[in-house]
Each structure stands twice: as structure tokens, then as C-alpha cells.
All heavy atoms as a GROMACS GRO file, in nm:
protein
  524
    1MET      N    1   3.157  -3.172   1.152
    1MET     CA    2   3.066  -3.130   1.258
    1MET      C    3   3.134  -3.031   1.352
    1MET      O    4   3.069  -2.942   1.405
    1MET     CB    5   3.017  -3.256   1.332
    1MET     CG    6   2.913  -3.228   1.433
    1MET     SD    7   2.763  -3.172   1.351
    1MET     CE    8   2.657  -3.156   1.487
    2THR      N    9   3.264  -3.047   1.370
    2THR     CA   10   3.338  -2.958   1.458
    2THR      C   11   3.336  -2.815   1.405
    2THR      O   12   3.328  -2.719   1.482
    2THR     CB   13   3.484  -3.005   1.471
    2THR    OG1   14   3.484  -3.143   1.510
    2THR    CG2   15   3.560  -2.925   1.574
    3LYS      N   16   3.340  -2.800   1.272
    3LYS     CA   17   3.338  -2.667   1.213
    3LYS      C   18   3.206  -2.596   1.242
    3LYS      O   19   3.204  -2.476   1.269
    3LYS     CB   20   3.360  -2.675   1.062
    3LYS     CG   21   3.500  -2.711   1.023
    3LYS     CD   22   3.516  -2.710   0.872
    3LYS     CE   23   3.658  -2.741   0.833
    3LYS     NZ   24   3.676  -2.736   0.687
    4VAL      N   25   3.096  -2.670   1.237
    4VAL     CA   26   2.965  -2.611   1.263
    4VAL      C   27   2.956  -2.566   1.409
    4VAL      O   28   2.911  -2.454   1.439
    4VAL     CB   29   2.852  -2.711   1.229
    4VAL    CG1   30   2.718  -2.656   1.272
    4VAL    CG2   31   2.853  -2.745   1.082
    5VAL      N   32   2.997  -2.648   1.501
    5VAL     CA   33   2.994  -2.614   1.643
    5VAL      C   34   3.085  -2.494   1.670
    5VAL      O   35   3.048  -2.401   1.743
    5VAL     CB   36   3.034  -2.735   1.730
    5VAL    CG1   37   3.051  -2.696   1.875
    5VAL    CG2   38   2.932  -2.847   1.715
    6ASN      N   39   3.202  -2.495   1.610
    6ASN     CA   40   3.297  -2.384   1.626
    6ASN      C   41   3.236  -2.255   1.570
    6ASN      O   42   3.249  -2.148   1.632
    6ASN     CB   43   3.428  -2.417   1.556
    6ASN     CG   44   3.538  -2.322   1.595
    6ASN    OD1   45   3.530  -2.258   1.699
    6ASN    ND2   46   3.641  -2.315   1.513
    7TYR      N   47   3.171  -2.262   1.457
    7TYR     CA   48   3.109  -2.145   1.395
    7TYR      C   49   3.000  -2.088   1.487
    7TYR      O   50   2.993  -1.967   1.509
    7TYR     CB   51   3.050  -2.182   1.259
    7TYR     CG   52   2.972  -2.070   1.196
    7TYR    CD1   53   3.038  -1.965   1.133
    7TYR    CD2   54   2.833  -2.068   1.199
    7TYR    CE1   55   2.967  -1.862   1.075
    7TYR    CE2   56   2.761  -1.965   1.142
    7TYR     CZ   57   2.829  -1.862   1.079
    7TYR     OH   58   2.758  -1.760   1.022
    8ILE      N   59   2.915  -2.174   1.540
    8ILE     CA   60   2.807  -2.129   1.628
    8ILE      C   61   2.864  -2.068   1.757
    8ILE      O   62   2.818  -1.964   1.804
    8ILE     CB   63   2.710  -2.245   1.658
    8ILE    CG1   64   2.636  -2.284   1.530
    8ILE    CG2   65   2.613  -2.208   1.768
    8ILE    CD1   66   2.553  -2.409   1.541
    9THR      N   67   2.967  -2.129   1.812
    9THR     CA   68   3.031  -2.076   1.932
    9THR      C   69   3.090  -1.938   1.907
    9THR      O   70   3.072  -1.845   1.986
    9THR     CB   71   3.140  -2.172   1.981
    9THR    OG1   72   3.084  -2.302   2.000
    9THR    CG2   73   3.202  -2.124   2.110
   10GLU      N   74   3.159  -1.923   1.794
   10GLU     CA   75   3.218  -1.793   1.761
   10GLU      C   76   3.110  -1.689   1.734
   10GLU      O   77   3.128  -1.571   1.768
   10GLU     CB   78   3.310  -1.808   1.640
   10GLU     CG   79   3.440  -1.880   1.670
   10GLU     CD   80   3.526  -1.898   1.546
   10GLU    OE1   81   3.490  -1.844   1.439
   10GLU    OE2   82   3.629  -1.965   1.557
   11ALA      N   83   2.999  -1.730   1.677
   11ALA     CA   84   2.890  -1.636   1.653
   11ALA      C   85   2.833  -1.583   1.784
   11ALA      O   86   2.806  -1.463   1.798
   11ALA     CB   87   2.780  -1.703   1.570
   12PHE      N   88   2.814  -1.671   1.882
   12PHE     CA   89   2.764  -1.627   2.012
   12PHE      C   90   2.864  -1.535   2.082
   12PHE      O   91   2.824  -1.435   2.144
   12PHE     CB   92   2.730  -1.747   2.101
   12PHE     CG   93   2.594  -1.803   2.075
   12PHE    CD1   94   2.578  -1.928   2.018
   12PHE    CD2   95   2.480  -1.730   2.110
   12PHE    CE1   96   2.452  -1.979   1.993
   12PHE    CE2   97   2.353  -1.782   2.086
   12PHE     CZ   98   2.339  -1.906   2.028
   13VAL      N   99   2.991  -1.566   2.072
   13VAL     CA  100   3.093  -1.480   2.133
   13VAL      C  101   3.091  -1.343   2.067
   13VAL      O  102   3.098  -1.240   2.135
   13VAL     CB  103   3.233  -1.545   2.122
   13VAL    CG1  104   3.343  -1.446   2.158
   13VAL    CG2  105   3.242  -1.668   2.210
   14GLU      N  106   3.078  -1.341   1.937
   14GLU     CA  107   3.072  -1.213   1.866
   14GLU      C  108   2.949  -1.132   1.907
   14GLU      O  109   2.955  -1.011   1.925
   14GLU     CB  110   3.070  -1.237   1.715
   14GLU     CG  111   3.061  -1.111   1.636
   14GLU     CD  112   3.165  -1.102   1.528
   14GLU    OE1  113   3.241  -1.197   1.509
   14GLU    OE2  114   3.166  -0.997   1.462
   15LEU      N  115   2.836  -1.198   1.922
   15LEU     CA  116   2.714  -1.129   1.964
   15LEU      C  117   2.729  -1.070   2.104
   15LEU      O  118   2.675  -0.964   2.134
   15LEU     CB  119   2.594  -1.224   1.961
   15LEU     CG  120   2.537  -1.256   1.823
   15LEU    CD1  121   2.432  -1.366   1.832
   15LEU    CD2  122   2.477  -1.132   1.760
   16LYS      N  123   2.800  -1.139   2.191
   16LYS     CA  124   2.818  -1.090   2.329
   16LYS      C  125   2.919  -0.978   2.338
   16LYS      O  126   2.903  -0.886   2.418
   16LYS     CB  127   2.862  -1.204   2.421
   16LYS     CG  128   2.752  -1.300   2.456
   16LYS     CD  129   2.804  -1.404   2.553
   16LYS     CE  130   2.694  -1.497   2.597
   16LYS     NZ  131   2.740  -1.595   2.695
   17THR      N  132   3.025  -0.983   2.258
   17THR     CA  133   3.135  -0.889   2.277
   17THR      C  134   3.137  -0.773   2.177
   17THR      O  135   3.172  -0.662   2.214
   17THR     CB  136   3.270  -0.962   2.268
   17THR    OG1  137   3.281  -1.027   2.141
   17THR    CG2  138   3.284  -1.063   2.381
   18ASN      N  139   3.098  -0.796   2.053
   18ASN     CA  140   3.118  -0.694   1.949
   18ASN      C  141   2.992  -0.621   1.906
   18ASN      O  142   3.001  -0.518   1.841
   18ASN     CB  143   3.182  -0.757   1.825
   18ASN     CG  144   3.322  -0.809   1.855
   18ASN    OD1  145   3.385  -0.766   1.950
   18ASN    ND2  146   3.369  -0.902   1.774
   19VAL      N  147   2.877  -0.671   1.940
   19VAL     CA  148   2.753  -0.609   1.897
   19VAL      C  149   2.709  -0.508   2.003
   19VAL      O  150   2.710  -0.537   2.123
   19VAL     CB  151   2.642  -0.714   1.874
   19VAL    CG1  152   2.510  -0.649   1.842
   19VAL    CG2  153   2.684  -0.809   1.763
   20THR      N  154   2.670  -0.390   1.958
   20THR     CA  155   2.619  -0.288   2.049
   20THR      C  156   2.467  -0.299   2.052
   20THR      O  157   2.399  -0.278   1.951
   20THR     CB  158   2.659  -0.147   2.002
   20THR    OG1  159   2.800  -0.142   1.988
   20THR    CG2  160   2.612  -0.042   2.098
   21TRP      N  161   2.412  -0.332   2.166
   21TRP     CA  162   2.268  -0.349   2.181
   21TRP      C  163   2.209  -0.219   2.234
   21TRP      O  164   2.267  -0.151   2.317
   21TRP     CB  165   2.238  -0.465   2.277
   21TRP     CG  166   2.291  -0.595   2.227
   21TRP    CD1  167   2.408  -0.654   2.263
   21TRP    CD2  168   2.232  -0.682   2.131
   21TRP    NE1  169   2.425  -0.771   2.197
   21TRP    CE2  170   2.317  -0.791   2.114
   21TRP    CE3  171   2.114  -0.677   2.057
   21TRP    CZ2  172   2.289  -0.895   2.026
   21TRP    CZ3  173   2.086  -0.780   1.970
   21TRP    CH2  174   2.172  -0.887   1.956
   22THR      N  175   2.088  -0.187   2.189
   22THR     CA  176   2.022  -0.068   2.241
   22THR      C  177   1.970  -0.095   2.382
   22THR      O  178   1.949  -0.210   2.420
   22THR     CB  179   1.903  -0.027   2.152
   22THR    OG1  180   1.811  -0.135   2.148
   22THR    CG2  181   1.948   0.004   2.012
   23SER      N  182   1.947   0.014   2.454
   23SER     CA  183   1.894  -0.002   2.589
   23SER      C  184   1.747  -0.043   2.581
   23SER      O  185   1.680  -0.026   2.480
   23SER     CB  186   1.907   0.129   2.667
   23SER     OG  187   1.824   0.227   2.610
   24TRP      N  188   1.696  -0.097   2.692
   24TRP     CA  189   1.558  -0.145   2.695
   24TRP      C  190   1.460  -0.029   2.674
   24TRP      O  191   1.361  -0.041   2.604
   24TRP     CB  192   1.531  -0.215   2.828
   24TRP     CG  193   1.393  -0.269   2.838
   24TRP    CD1  194   1.295  -0.224   2.920
   24TRP    CD2  195   1.336  -0.377   2.764
   24TRP    NE1  196   1.180  -0.298   2.901
   24TRP    CE2  197   1.203  -0.392   2.805
   24TRP    CE3  198   1.385  -0.462   2.665
   24TRP    CZ2  199   1.118  -0.488   2.754
   24TRP    CZ3  200   1.300  -0.558   2.613
   24TRP    CH2  201   1.169  -0.571   2.657
   25ALA      N  202   1.490   0.087   2.732
   25ALA     CA  203   1.402   0.203   2.717
   25ALA      C  204   1.397   0.250   2.571
   25ALA      O  205   1.290   0.281   2.518
   25ALA     CB  206   1.450   0.317   2.807
   26GLU      N  207   1.512   0.255   2.506
   26GLU     CA  208   1.515   0.296   2.366
   26GLU      C  209   1.446   0.193   2.277
   26GLU      O  210   1.376   0.228   2.182
   26GLU     CB  211   1.659   0.315   2.318
   26GLU     CG  212   1.666   0.349   2.172
   26GLU     CD  213   1.766   0.458   2.141
   26GLU    OE1  214   1.842   0.497   2.231
   26GLU    OE2  215   1.767   0.502   2.026
   27LEU      N  216   1.462   0.067   2.309
   27LEU     CA  217   1.395  -0.038   2.232
   27LEU      C  218   1.243  -0.024   2.242
   27LEU      O  219   1.173  -0.035   2.141
   27LEU     CB  220   1.438  -0.175   2.284
   27LEU     CG  221   1.376  -0.296   2.214
   27LEU    CD1  222   1.423  -0.306   2.071
   27LEU    CD2  223   1.409  -0.422   2.291
   28GLN      N  224   1.193   0.003   2.362
   28GLN     CA  225   1.049   0.023   2.379
   28GLN      C  226   1.001   0.146   2.303
   28GLN      O  227   0.896   0.142   2.236
   28GLN     CB  228   1.015   0.038   2.527
   28GLN     CG  229   1.027  -0.091   2.604
   28GLN     CD  230   1.002  -0.070   2.752
   28GLN    OE1  231   1.032   0.035   2.807
   28GLN    NE2  232   0.947  -0.172   2.817
   29ARG      N  233   1.076   0.255   2.309
   29ARG     CA  234   1.038   0.378   2.241
   29ARG      C  235   1.034   0.358   2.090
   29ARG      O  236   0.938   0.398   2.023
   29ARG     CB  237   1.136   0.490   2.277
   29ARG     CG  238   1.098   0.626   2.220
   29ARG     CD  239   1.202   0.732   2.255
   29ARG     NE  240   1.331   0.708   2.197
   29ARG     CZ  241   1.363   0.738   2.070
   29ARG    NH1  242   1.275   0.792   1.991
   29ARG    NH2  243   1.485   0.712   2.024
   30LEU      N  244   1.135   0.294   2.037
   30LEU     CA  245   1.140   0.272   1.892
   30LEU      C  246   1.032   0.174   1.847
   30LEU      O  247   0.978   0.186   1.736
   30LEU     CB  248   1.279   0.223   1.852
   30LEU     CG  249   1.391   0.326   1.866
   30LEU    CD1  250   1.526   0.262   1.834
   30LEU    CD2  251   1.366   0.447   1.780
   31THR      N  252   1.000   0.076   1.931
   31THR     CA  253   0.893  -0.017   1.897
   31THR      C  254   0.760   0.055   1.888
   31THR      O  255   0.680   0.030   1.797
   31THR     CB  256   0.885  -0.130   2.002
   31THR    OG1  257   1.011  -0.198   2.005
   31THR    CG2  258   0.775  -0.228   1.969
   32ILE      N  259   0.735   0.148   1.980
   32ILE     CA  260   0.612   0.226   1.976
   32ILE      C  261   0.608   0.314   1.851
   32ILE      O  262   0.504   0.325   1.784
   32ILE     CB  263   0.597   0.309   2.105
   32ILE    CG1  264   0.570   0.215   2.222
   32ILE    CG2  265   0.487   0.412   2.093
   32ILE    CD1  266   0.577   0.281   2.358
   33VAL      N  267   0.720   0.374   1.816
   33VAL     CA  268   0.726   0.458   1.696
   33VAL      C  269   0.694   0.376   1.572
   33VAL      O  270   0.614   0.416   1.486
   33VAL     CB  271   0.865   0.526   1.683
   33VAL    CG1  272   0.882   0.590   1.546
   33VAL    CG2  273   0.884   0.628   1.792
   34VAL      N  274   0.752   0.258   1.561
   34VAL     CA  275   0.727   0.171   1.446
   34VAL      C  276   0.580   0.127   1.443
   34VAL      O  277   0.517   0.126   1.337
   34VAL     CB  278   0.822   0.048   1.448
   34VAL    CG1  279   0.779  -0.056   1.347
   34VAL    CG2  280   0.964   0.092   1.421
   35ALA      N  281   0.524   0.093   1.558
   35ALA     CA  282   0.384   0.050   1.563
   35ALA      C  283   0.291   0.163   1.521
   35ALA      O  284   0.197   0.142   1.444
   35ALA     CB  285   0.349   0.002   1.704
   36VAL      N  286   0.317   0.286   1.569
   36VAL     CA  287   0.231   0.399   1.534
   36VAL      C  288   0.238   0.428   1.384
   36VAL      O  289   0.135   0.445   1.318
   36VAL     CB  290   0.270   0.524   1.617
   36VAL    CG1  291   0.207   0.650   1.563
   36VAL    CG2  292   0.232   0.504   1.763
   37PHE      N  293   0.358   0.432   1.328
   37PHE     CA  294   0.371   0.459   1.186
   37PHE      C  295   0.313   0.345   1.102
   37PHE      O  296   0.258   0.369   0.994
   37PHE     CB  297   0.516   0.487   1.147
   37PHE     CG  298   0.555   0.629   1.172
   37PHE    CD1  299   0.634   0.663   1.280
   37PHE    CD2  300   0.511   0.731   1.089
   37PHE    CE1  301   0.669   0.794   1.304
   37PHE    CE2  302   0.545   0.863   1.111
   37PHE     CZ  303   0.624   0.895   1.220
   38SER      N  304   0.322   0.222   1.149
   38SER     CA  305   0.262   0.110   1.077
   38SER      C  306   0.110   0.124   1.074
   38SER      O  307   0.046   0.101   0.969
   38SER     CB  308   0.300  -0.022   1.141
   38SER     OG  309   0.438  -0.044   1.132
   39ILE      N  310   0.050   0.163   1.187
   39ILE     CA  311  -0.094   0.182   1.192
   39ILE      C  312  -0.136   0.299   1.102
   39ILE      O  313  -0.234   0.289   1.027
   39ILE     CB  314  -0.140   0.203   1.338
   39ILE    CG1  315  -0.126   0.072   1.415
   39ILE    CG2  316  -0.283   0.253   1.344
   39ILE    CD1  317  -0.143   0.085   1.565
   40LEU      N  318  -0.061   0.409   1.108
   40LEU     CA  319  -0.093   0.524   1.023
   40LEU      C  320  -0.083   0.488   0.875
   40LEU      O  321  -0.168   0.527   0.794
   40LEU     CB  322  -0.001   0.642   1.056
   40LEU     CG  323  -0.025   0.711   1.189
   40LEU    CD1  324   0.081   0.818   1.213
   40LEU    CD2  325  -0.164   0.771   1.194
   41PHE      N  326   0.020   0.415   0.838
   41PHE     CA  327   0.038   0.374   0.699
   41PHE      C  328  -0.075   0.281   0.655
   41PHE      O  329  -0.125   0.292   0.543
   41PHE     CB  330   0.174   0.307   0.680
   41PHE     CG  331   0.206   0.276   0.538
   41PHE    CD1  332   0.236   0.377   0.448
   41PHE    CD2  333   0.204   0.146   0.493
   41PHE    CE1  334   0.264   0.349   0.315
   41PHE    CE2  335   0.232   0.115   0.361
   41PHE     CZ  336   0.263   0.218   0.272
   42ALA      N  337  -0.116   0.190   0.743
   42ALA     CA  338  -0.226   0.100   0.711
   42ALA      C  339  -0.356   0.177   0.692
   42ALA      O  340  -0.433   0.150   0.599
   42ALA     CB  341  -0.243  -0.005   0.821
   43LEU      N  342  -0.382   0.276   0.778
   43LEU     CA  343  -0.502   0.358   0.764
   43LEU      C  344  -0.498   0.441   0.636
   43LEU      O  345  -0.600   0.456   0.567
   43LEU     CB  346  -0.520   0.448   0.886
   43LEU     CG  347  -0.557   0.376   1.016
   43LEU    CD1  348  -0.553   0.475   1.132
   43LEU    CD2  349  -0.692   0.310   1.004
   44LEU      N  350  -0.383   0.495   0.604
   44LEU     CA  351  -0.368   0.571   0.479
   44LEU      C  352  -0.392   0.482   0.358
   44LEU      O  353  -0.463   0.520   0.265
   44LEU     CB  354  -0.228   0.634   0.472
   44LEU     CG  355  -0.196   0.711   0.345
   44LEU    CD1  356  -0.280   0.837   0.339
   44LEU    CD2  357  -0.048   0.746   0.342
   45THR      N  358  -0.336   0.362   0.360
   45THR     CA  359  -0.357   0.268   0.251
   45THR      C  360  -0.504   0.230   0.239
   45THR      O  361  -0.559   0.223   0.129
   45THR     CB  362  -0.271   0.142   0.272
   45THR    OG1  363  -0.134   0.181   0.284
   45THR    CG2  364  -0.286   0.045   0.157
   46PHE      N  365  -0.570   0.208   0.352
   46PHE     CA  366  -0.712   0.176   0.352
   46PHE      C  367  -0.794   0.292   0.294
   46PHE      O  368  -0.886   0.271   0.215
   46PHE     CB  369  -0.760   0.144   0.494
   46PHE     CG  370  -0.908   0.122   0.505
   46PHE    CD1  371  -0.965   0.005   0.458
   46PHE    CD2  372  -0.990   0.219   0.559
   46PHE    CE1  373  -1.102  -0.016   0.466
   46PHE    CE2  374  -1.126   0.200   0.568
   46PHE     CZ  375  -1.182   0.082   0.521
   47GLY      N  376  -0.760   0.414   0.332
   47GLY     CA  377  -0.831   0.531   0.281
   47GLY      C  378  -0.816   0.547   0.130
   47GLY      O  379  -0.914   0.574   0.059
   48ILE      N  380  -0.696   0.532   0.081
   48ILE     CA  381  -0.672   0.543  -0.063
   48ILE      C  382  -0.744   0.432  -0.137
   48ILE      O  383  -0.806   0.454  -0.242
   48ILE     CB  384  -0.521   0.544  -0.092
   48ILE    CG1  385  -0.459   0.672  -0.040
   48ILE    CG2  386  -0.494   0.528  -0.241
   48ILE    CD1  387  -0.308   0.675  -0.045
   49ASP      N  388  -0.741   0.311  -0.083
   49ASP     CA  389  -0.809   0.198  -0.145
   49ASP      C  390  -0.960   0.222  -0.149
   49ASP      O  391  -1.025   0.195  -0.251
   49ASP     CB  392  -0.778   0.070  -0.068
   49ASP     CG  393  -0.838  -0.053  -0.135
   49ASP    OD1  394  -0.820  -0.070  -0.257
   49ASP    OD2  395  -0.902  -0.132  -0.063
   50SER      N  396  -1.015   0.275  -0.042
   50SER     CA  397  -1.159   0.304  -0.038
   50SER      C  398  -1.195   0.412  -0.139
   50SER      O  399  -1.299   0.405  -0.206
   50SER     CB  400  -1.201   0.347   0.102
   50SER     OG  401  -1.178   0.243   0.194
   51ALA      N  402  -1.111   0.514  -0.151
   51ALA     CA  403  -1.136   0.621  -0.248
   51ALA      C  404  -1.134   0.566  -0.390
   51ALA      O  405  -1.221   0.600  -0.472
   51ALA     CB  406  -1.034   0.732  -0.230
   52PHE      N  407  -1.036   0.483  -0.422
   52PHE     CA  408  -1.030   0.424  -0.555
   52PHE      C  409  -1.151   0.335  -0.581
   52PHE      O  410  -1.201   0.327  -0.693
   52PHE     CB  411  -0.901   0.345  -0.575
   52PHE     CG  412  -0.784   0.431  -0.615
   52PHE    CD1  413  -0.665   0.423  -0.544
   52PHE    CD2  414  -0.791   0.518  -0.721
   52PHE    CE1  415  -0.557   0.501  -0.579
   52PHE    CE2  416  -0.684   0.597  -0.758
   52PHE     CZ  417  -0.566   0.589  -0.686
   53GLU      N  418  -1.197   0.266  -0.478
   53GLU     CA  419  -1.315   0.182  -0.493
   53GLU      C  420  -1.436   0.266  -0.533
   53GLU      O  421  -1.511   0.228  -0.623
   53GLU     CB  422  -1.343   0.107  -0.363
   53GLU     CG  423  -1.464   0.017  -0.368
   53GLU     CD  424  -1.493  -0.050  -0.235
   53GLU    OE1  425  -1.417  -0.027  -0.138
   53GLU    OE2  426  -1.591  -0.125  -0.228
   54VAL      N  427  -1.455   0.380  -0.467
   54VAL     CA  428  -1.567   0.469  -0.500
   54VAL      C  429  -1.552   0.522  -0.642
   54VAL      O  430  -1.649   0.525  -0.718
   54VAL     CB  431  -1.574   0.584  -0.397
   54VAL    CG1  432  -1.672   0.691  -0.442
   54VAL    CG2  433  -1.612   0.530  -0.260
   55VAL      N  434  -1.432   0.562  -0.680
   55VAL     CA  435  -1.409   0.616  -0.814
   55VAL      C  436  -1.439   0.510  -0.919
   55VAL      O  437  -1.508   0.538  -1.019
   55VAL     CB  438  -1.264   0.668  -0.827
   55VAL    CG1  439  -1.230   0.699  -0.971
   55VAL    CG2  440  -1.243   0.790  -0.739
   56VAL      N  441  -1.391   0.388  -0.898
   56VAL     CA  442  -1.414   0.282  -0.996
   56VAL      C  443  -1.563   0.247  -1.004
   56VAL      O  444  -1.617   0.228  -1.115
   56VAL     CB  445  -1.329   0.157  -0.963
   56VAL    CG1  446  -1.369   0.038  -1.047
   56VAL    CG2  447  -1.182   0.188  -0.983
   57LYS      N  448  -1.632   0.242  -0.893
   57LYS     CA  449  -1.776   0.216  -0.894
   57LYS      C  450  -1.850   0.327  -0.971
   57LYS      O  451  -1.941   0.297  -1.049
   57LYS     CB  452  -1.832   0.208  -0.752
   57LYS     CG  453  -1.808   0.075  -0.686
   57LYS     CD  454  -1.874   0.071  -0.548
   57LYS     CE  455  -1.848  -0.061  -0.481
   57LYS     NZ  456  -1.909  -0.068  -0.347
   58ASN      N  457  -1.811   0.451  -0.952
   58ASN     CA  458  -1.876   0.560  -1.024
   58ASN      C  459  -1.849   0.553  -1.173
   58ASN      O  460  -1.937   0.581  -1.255
   58ASN     CB  461  -1.831   0.696  -0.968
   58ASN     CG  462  -1.891   0.725  -0.833
   58ASN    OD1  463  -1.993   0.670  -0.796
   58ASN    ND2  464  -1.824   0.810  -0.757
   59ILE      N  465  -1.728   0.517  -1.210
   59ILE     CA  466  -1.695   0.505  -1.352
   59ILE      C  467  -1.778   0.392  -1.414
   59ILE      O  468  -1.836   0.409  -1.522
   59ILE     CB  469  -1.544   0.480  -1.373
   59ILE    CG1  470  -1.466   0.607  -1.338
   59ILE    CG2  471  -1.514   0.436  -1.515
   59ILE    CD1  472  -1.315   0.588  -1.335
   60TYR      N  473  -1.785   0.278  -1.349
   60TYR     CA  474  -1.865   0.166  -1.402
   60TYR      C  475  -2.013   0.199  -1.409
   60TYR      O  476  -2.080   0.164  -1.505
   60TYR     CB  477  -1.842   0.038  -1.322
   60TYR     CG  478  -1.715  -0.035  -1.360
   60TYR    CD1  479  -1.626  -0.078  -1.263
   60TYR    CD2  480  -1.684  -0.061  -1.493
   60TYR    CE1  481  -1.509  -0.145  -1.296
   60TYR    CE2  482  -1.568  -0.128  -1.527
   60TYR     CZ  483  -1.482  -0.169  -1.429
   60TYR     OH  484  -1.368  -0.234  -1.463
   61SER      N  485  -2.064   0.268  -1.308
   61SER     CA  486  -2.206   0.303  -1.312
   61SER      C  487  -2.233   0.406  -1.421
   61SER      O  488  -2.338   0.404  -1.485
   61SER     CB  489  -2.253   0.356  -1.176
   61SER     OG  490  -2.191   0.479  -1.148
   62PHE      N  491  -2.138   0.497  -1.446
   62PHE     CA  492  -2.152   0.593  -1.555
   62PHE      C  493  -2.150   0.523  -1.690
   62PHE      O  494  -2.228   0.555  -1.779
   62PHE     CB  495  -2.041   0.699  -1.544
   62PHE     CG  496  -2.043   0.798  -1.658
   62PHE    CD1  497  -2.139   0.898  -1.662
   62PHE    CD2  498  -1.947   0.790  -1.758
   62PHE    CE1  499  -2.140   0.989  -1.766
   62PHE    CE2  500  -1.948   0.881  -1.861
   62PHE     CZ  501  -2.045   0.981  -1.866
   63LEU      N  502  -2.059   0.428  -1.708
   63LEU     CA  503  -2.047   0.357  -1.835
   63LEU      C  504  -2.166   0.262  -1.857
   63LEU      O  505  -2.203   0.235  -1.970
   63LEU     CB  506  -1.916   0.279  -1.840
   63LEU     CG  507  -1.788   0.364  -1.847
   63LEU    CD1  508  -1.666   0.273  -1.840
   63LEU    CD2  509  -1.786   0.450  -1.971
   64LYS      N  510  -2.222   0.211  -1.750
   64LYS     CA  511  -2.334   0.118  -1.758
   64LYS      C  512  -2.462   0.190  -1.801
   64LYS      O  513  -2.547   0.132  -1.868
   64LYS     CB  514  -2.355   0.050  -1.623
   64LYS     CG  515  -2.445  -0.068  -1.625
   64LYS     CD  516  -2.444  -0.131  -1.487
   64LYS     CE  517  -2.535  -0.254  -1.487
   64LYS     NZ  518  -2.541  -0.313  -1.353
   65SER      N  519  -2.475   0.316  -1.764
   65SER     CA  520  -2.596   0.392  -1.794
   65SER      C  521  -2.606   0.429  -1.939
   65SER      O  522  -2.527   0.442  -2.017
   65SER     CB  523  -2.602   0.520  -1.713
   65SER     OG  524  -2.586   0.495  -1.578
   0.00000   0.00000   0.00000
């Protein structure tokens, strides 16, 4: 059990001393960039999916006739 506690303690010390954290302003800016690109990618995926849906419906209606 001592090894686990020691490991967790050393991990916290490492996080405080050796990790370089971004500033709050940069974190907010990058979060907005990721959110915008995620929304754009979702809309692009939706558009392509809708286009394929129309194409497949047209192919089936052509083959059905």
C-alpha cells in the first residue's frame, strides 16, 4: 500500500513541478478552435451523409421502375 501512496504523491509532485501548463487565455482560445472545427466537421459529415442518402434513394427508385 505504501508503494501506491508513494506513486500517487510523486505523480502530483511531477504534475506541479515538471509539467508546463498553458495559460487560461490560450486554453480558452484553443477550446473555441476545437469546438468550431468539431461543428464544421459534423456539418460536413451530415451534408455528405444527406447527399449519399439522396443518391441511394434515386438508384433504388430507378431500379424499382
